[in-house]
Structures are given as structure tokens and as C-alpha cells.
N, C-alpha and C positions, 0 to 999 in steps of 0.2 A: 632306667635311663643308661643306661651305661652299652656300649656297644658288645654285640657277644661274638663278636671276631675273636680266635686266638690269638693270646697275646705271643711276644716274638723272642722270649726268652728263652733258656736251653729246657729249664723245668717245668715253662706252663705249655710246652708244646715240643716231644721231641724232635730231633734233626731228621729231616730228611735224607738221609744221605747213606743211598744204597740200599735201602729198604723201603718197602710200601707204607701209606701213612695209616691205611685199617689195622697194617700187622703190629705196628708199634702203639697204635691206639687200644688193641686186642690185649696186647702184653701189658700197659699200662692199667687194663682194668682187672687184672690177676687171671687174667687165661695161658697164660703161659705153662709150663710143664709143671707136674707134681711132684709133690718132694720125695727123696729117694727112695724113700722105703716105704711108699704108697699111703700114707701116714696122713694127717691132717694137715695143711700149711699154716704157715707161722703167720702171727699179725704181726702188726708194727707196734714195736716196743717203745713205751712213751715213758721221758724221763722229766719230773717236772722239777727243775731245779732252782727255779726262781717262782714263788707264787705272790701276789701283789695282795695285799691286806684287804682291799675293797675290789668286790667282783660284781659289778652290777648288772653283767651282762655277759654270757658266754657262746662263742661259736657255735652256731646251728647252721645244719646244712641249708644253704640257697643264700647265707648269709653275702656280704662283702666284705671282704678284710684285705688290710694292707699289712704286710709282715717283711722283715728283712730274713734271710738266714745265708749260713755258710754249708756248703754241702761236702764231703770228704768222706772217703774209703776207710776200710777197714784200720789201714797201716798209718790215716791220720794225713794222706796226700790229700791237697783239695783240687774238686772236680769243678766247681762253679761256686758263684755267691754274687747275693744281689749287692753286696757293699763293695763289689768292685765295680762295678755299673752305677754307683750312687742312687739307685733310683728301687725305693720298694715296689714288691710284688703286690699288686693291687690286680682282683679277680674274686668271682665269685665262686663259693667252696661248695661240694657236694654236687656240683651237676657235670663232672666230666672232663673237667678242663685241667684238670691237675693227675697226677701218676695218684694210684689209690691211695699209694701208703699214703701221699700227703696230704690228702682230702682228710682221710681218717686222723690223720696226727693232729689236724688241726682242729677235730670238732672240741668243744667244749673249752677253749682256751679263753682267758682272759685278758684284757690291754693289759701290757705291760710282762704279763708272764713270759717265765723262757722255756724254754722245752729241747732235751734230745730224743730226738725220733729215728729209731734204727728201723729202716724199713727191708725186707727182706725183698730177692730178688723179684717174686712173682708180683710184689704191689711198685715194683719199679718199672725197669726195662727189662726185666725178663731173661729168656735165655739168647736173646741175640744183643740185648744194648744198643749202644749209640757208638756208631764208628766215629773211631778215634778221639773220643771222650770218653765210654762207660762201656767196660769190660761185659760180657754175656756173663750172667749168675752171680752178678755183683751186689754186694749187701751194700746199702746207701748209708751214712750219716748227716743226718741234719741239725744244726742247731737253728732254732727257730725264734725269734724274739716278735711277740704279737703286738702293732703299733694300733691299728685300729678294726674296727669290726661296725656295719651297720645293716640294713634292709628294707629295701625299696616301697616297705610298709611304713616302715618308721614314721612316727609321728614327732613334734616337737616336745621335748621332756622338760620338764619345770619342778625346782625343788626350791622351797621357801629357807632361805639363811635365816632372815631375820625378820619378823612382822612387826609393825610397830602396833601397842597395844590402840590406840586409836586409831580408825582409818574412817573419816567421813565421805571419803569418794577415792574411787579407782579410777586407772587411766582405760580407758575407751577410744573406739576410733574418733580421729580428727581431733586428738587431744595435744598439745606440742610438751614434747618431756625431754626434760633434760636430767641425763645421768653419768654416772662413772662405769667403766666396764675394765674387765680383765679379760685378756682371749687367750684360749689356749686351743692345742688340739687335744684328742682324746688320751694322747698317753702323755700330757701335761707340758707339752711344747709349747711355749709359748710365741705368739706372733704379733700383738697389738694391746695395748693396754692408754687408756686416753689420761691415766696419772701423770705418764711420761711428759704429757703434752702440758698439764696443767691447766686445763679445759673441760670442760663436760661434752660428751657428744646432744648436739641438740636437733630433736629432728621431730616432723608429724610421724603420728602413731596410724597403721590402718589406711595410710595414701599412696605406698608403694615405694618412699623413701629409702626404704631401709630393705633387709633381704626378708623374703616371707616369713622365716623364722624366729628371725627377731620380731617383727611387725605380730607375729602370734605370742610370740614369750613376752611380751610386754604386758599385754593385755590383763588388767587385773590387780594391775599391783599399786597398793599404796606408796602415801608420799614415806620416803627413808625406807622404803622396804629395800632388803639385800635379799636376790634371789639368783640362781644357777639356771642358763637356760641352754641347752643340749639340742644343737640342732643337726641331723641329717643333712649332707649334701646335697638331695634333689629341693631343700628349704633354705641352700644356702646358696654356695659359688659352684655347683656340681661338679661335673667333669672335667673342667677346665682348671680349676680353683682359682686364686686372683694372686698378681705379686710373685713374688720371690719366697715368701713364708706360707703360704696358706696351699698346699696341692689339693691336686684334683682329686676329686672321690672324700672329701675331709670333712668326718663329722667334726664339727666345733663348740665347744664350750664357751660360755661369756658367763663372768659372774658380775651382777651386776647392782649399782646402788642407783637407788631412785632420789636425786635431789629435788626437784618439781616436776609440777605439768599444770598445765593451765587451758583452756581451750577460748581460742578468738572471741566465742560469744562472753566469756565471764565477765560479770561486773564487779565490783567492789564489795568485796565481803566486809561487815560492819557486824561488830559484837561489841556490847556495852560491859566494858569490866568492872564500872560503880558510876553511880548518879553524885550528883552533889546532896548534902545533908537538907540544904534547902529547898522546895520550892521551886522551878524553874519556870518564868513565865515569857522569858526571850532564849531562841535559840539562834545560833550563827546563821547566814544568809548571806548568799552573794550580795558583794560590795562592803560587807563587814569588814574591821582592821580587827584582828586577831591574835592575841599571842599566845602559844602553846609547847609544852615541853614534849619531844618524843623520842623513843628509840626506834633506830630500824635494823632490820634484819636480814639476814635469808633463808629461806623456809628451814634449811637443815642447821639455823642457830648460829651461824656466821655474823657476827658483830659487823655492821657498817659504819653508822653514824651514830650519834646521840647528843641531841641539843643542851646535856649536862655536863657533857664535855668544854661546852664554851661558856657554864655558869651563867646563863641566859637564856629563855624562850624565843623561841622562833616566832618572826612576825609575817604575816603575810595581807593583803589583802584579799580577800576571796572571791571568786570569779574574773580576778583578775590577769591570770594567768602567769601566777607569780611562783607557784607551786604546781609540782606534777599533777596532773589533773584525778588520778585517783586520791591524792592526799586531799585535793581541794573538795573534793566530793565527801571523802570521808569526814571533814571536820564540817562541813554542813550539817544543820538541827544539832549540833551538841549545846550544850547548857556550859556556861561557866562551872569548871571542877567536877566535869567529868572526864569520865577516862575511857576509852576505848579501843577496842585493836582491829587492825587492818589490814586484810590480806589483798593487794594491790595487782591483778595481772601486768604483766608487763608493757600490751599495749595501751595500758593507763599510767605506766610507769617510763622507765626508758629506753622500752621498746628493742628491738633486736642486736643492737648498736652497743646498749647498757650506754652506761656513764661513768665518768671518773670513780674506781672504785666498786662499780655496779658491773657483773658481770652482763652481755646480752641476754637476752628473752629471761631474763632474771624475774620470776613472782617475790614481792617485796613484803615484810612483814611489819607493820607498824605499832607501836604502842603511844596514843597521845592522849594527854592530857589539855582539858582548854583553861588556860590561866587565866584568860582576860577578852572582852570584846566590848567593841566600840562600833556605834552603829555606822552604817557607812551611807556615802551619798550618793543619791541620785546618778546616773553615767553621765559623764560630761561636765560636772559641777568640780570646784574645787571649794566651793564655799556655799554656805548655807545659813540663812537667818530661821532662829525658832520660832517668830511669830511674823506680821509683814515687817517689812524693811522700810526706814526709814523715809516720811512722805516726800522730806526735801534732800533727797541721799547727796545733793550734790553740794550743798551748801554743808551738810555735816562734814563731808569729806576734806571741802575747801578751808582747811582751819586757819589760814590766815586772810581769808575772804580777798584774795585776789583774782581772782576769775581762770584758777588752773589750777591743778592738784600734781604736786610732783609725786617719786616713786617714795619720799620719808614722810610724807602727808598720807598718804593713801597705806603704807602701811603701819603708821601709827594709829591709823583709825580701825583698821580692820584687828590689830590685835586687842583695840581696846572692845574692838565689840566680842571678841572671843573670851576675854576675862570677865567682861559683865555680865557671860553665859547669854549675849542676845544673838550668837551664832556659834557656828563652827567650820573650822578648815576641815580641808579632807584628811581622814584619820591615817597614820602611818605613815605620811610623807615629811620632808624637812619643812617646817613651818614657812621660813625664810625663800626657801625655792618657790614655795605655792604660792605667797603672797606676792614674790616676783612676776610670776606666772599669770596670777591675775591683772597684775599692772599692764604687762604687756598686752595682754587680749583686749585690754581699755584703749589704751594707745592707738589708735587706730593710724595714723599716720606715723610713729616712731619717732615721734620729737621727745621724749623724754617726758610730756606731760598730756595729763588728759584735762580736756576742756568737756563744757556741760553739751557741747553738742555729741560729743566721742562716745561718755557714757551710756550705758545701755545695760540693764540686767539681761541676765542670760535668758529668763525666763519670757522676755518682751523679747527677743531675740528670736526666739525657739516660737513665737506667736506671730511673729511677721513673716517668718520661713513657710509656716502653714500657707498664711495668706498669701504666699507668691507661689507657692505651690499648686493651690485652688485656682 
């Protein structure tokens, strides 16, 4: 993927100063004069004065390398240096683009290794040299540090640093993953980290939202796994690099920690932790008023909320949009005294934006215990009788028999029905407010009293509406 044109700096192609390119290349390939004694020519002398502890890969012929060097003569006088240009040498080795002595001297090097190369004239610039820069028959001394090596045939390399013992599911295409990472170049230079932003990197996998090497490297990860992903440049940012921290043709290393992942098609995962000791004939359903204790955390164990911190159970009417959809679903079908574990994906929780204390796109883990359940009322009802309502309802409401029912009489009657077990109000609501709403519904002309003409049961109203629609 890298252009094959010869680089421009001094040691990558000899300067065209008063000599032909053909002759210079011939000298660079060891075709200059023989040794004075007519014996075998000297080879490059290699002094390895810093060898890194770990060397997963050595330079081979055809590899692309990036390195820094200082070039001096025997007396220590400098004739060239990549440091002076603040630019690494980036080139393929072993294919004749370097002087032969450098080609040979780089072979077998490890990243971060430092070598001194002593290049005899016939492996450098021979009996001609480079006019104004390198005299004829000059022995050259190079101090080289290798910073990067890769090959166009390289693939993504993955090594597992920590794998959790329990892995019921692994990342695959179209999953949405939240992960932390540290990104470094092959020589250890850091270029980015999610930890500095105190925010995970969140993305879909296998959809082209991230560099191809990371798309591949995240496949098959488990929740909580830590792995190292090494990505060659043709699967990262290529020849051009990106920004001011990732140079062109750079191998990238990512140490990633998978916080959680989900798929947009995921339902709530429900696992029963314990059943109540006695048989359960009634379970929670939409419309029921329930009280429950809960602990809520992220999948990495980060605690978010707990009803125990407030010293009282949480209350909700199921199916009334009072809690997040996933929790509402997970509470349905529970018996009083049952304990469950719920894994709620973000599209059934707080979504991409998150909520106060909840990161965006976070999968939530709940442990819930159903403390109590009160049967709910049909939709649209605030009060129901357990049996048939009184035959002469208005007369029973009109306590002083004056032909009208004010709020006080209405409230006294309804409370008496509840206390005697003849009827019940909508559970989970303030009873005074509910009774007040019931009165307002019956006070059709809003004059502060109910007359016989105004009073209608909701069941009668519904029946009338059906006939009107018919």
C-alpha cells in the first residue's frame, strides 16, 4: 500500500551530484572495488547495545520499517541524521532501496532495539562517495533505533490479557459495544486513551464505524474481557496517519477493556434467583400496584442506585410508564417474595443519552424483590366496587337528602365503601386526590355539586359511547 518511489533523504537514495544514478546504485549494492589485498570484503559490523526484553517480531526482508539514525564518520563527525529533520525513515528493507550495509544491518532488529552499524565502503558509497557529503572509500557509522516494523501480509493480532471465567455471550457483528482503551504506537508512545476523558468509547461493531482492524479485533470478546489488539497500518490509518499523534504507516496497539455490549434486538434477560416459600397463585400484571426493593448497577459492577438506601421499597403501577420499560417488563409475572435478576439493554432503559448517574448506551443490571402487590383497576377507572354498586346510588351519596352532593358528602361516602371492603380506589395514588378527581368527573357543569342528572357510572358512560359509535 506504500508507494514504491525512492525517498528523498540522503541515505535512502544517493544524491545525484556529478555522478550517474546507475553507478551510485551499483556501488550501493556492493559492486565497488575489492579489498586492497584481494581477499574477501568486509561485512557490516553490528553492535547491539540495547536489546528490549520482549521481541515478538524481528525485521525480515520485505518488511516495512520506521527508524531514526545518526550517521557519522570514524572521527565522530556527523554527516547526516534523521533527528535533524524530525522525521523517521519509513521504507521497505531488503529490496534495494537502502545502501546494502543499512539493508543488512537492519535485519533481525526488534522494536526499540538500538544498534551501531559499521558499514565498510563497498557496502556504502564505495570509491566514489557522494560529492560534498561523503568522501570516497569512507567507512560509515550509524546509530539506529527501530520504532516500527510490519509487513503488507500482516493481519490483526489479538492477545488475551484477562478473560472472565463466565462468558455466556461474545461480541459479534451489529453488537453495540462500550469499552475503554489505551492506544500506543509499537514503540510504546501513547497517542490516545479513553480513560483521560472518563468516558467509554461506544460504537457498533462490524458496521464500518471504526477502523477495520478494531472491527476485527473486538469480535469474540466477552463482557469484562481485557485484550491487546495489534493493528497493521493498512487496517488502521494507512500511509497518511491521522492527526498529529498517529504518523503515516504506523502499527497501532490498543489495550481494551470491554465494559458491556448489547444488540438492538435484545430483550430483557430474566433470571429467577429465589422463589417465595409458599405457593404463588397470583403474579404481578399490568395495572397492578407493586412495591419492590432493587439494586441497580452497571455490568462491570459499578453501583448506581438502590432502594435500600432510602429505607423503603420503590412503588409503581405496572404498565403505566412509571418506570423504564425493561424494569416494568421484568417485574411482570413475579410472585410476592420472589427475587429476580434483570439485564436491561439501553433501548429498554435510558437509551443513548443515559440519565442522571447513568452513562449513555449502558446495559443495566437489576436485582429485584417483589415486596407486595395490589390488584390494579381497569384502564380509565379510579374506583371499582367488588360487587354490584348500590341500586340507588345517588340517594346513598346524598347524605343530608337535599338533592345535591357536595365534595364533602361524596368523599365521606367513597371512604366508607373502601373501609367496609365494598370497593377500592386505584392503588398507589393519593386517595384524597383520587376522590377529588372522581368528584370533578361527575360534576359535569363544574358548579361544586353533583345532581342526580349529572351522576353516571363509567360503565354506563362506556356503554353509551358504544351505542353512539354504532
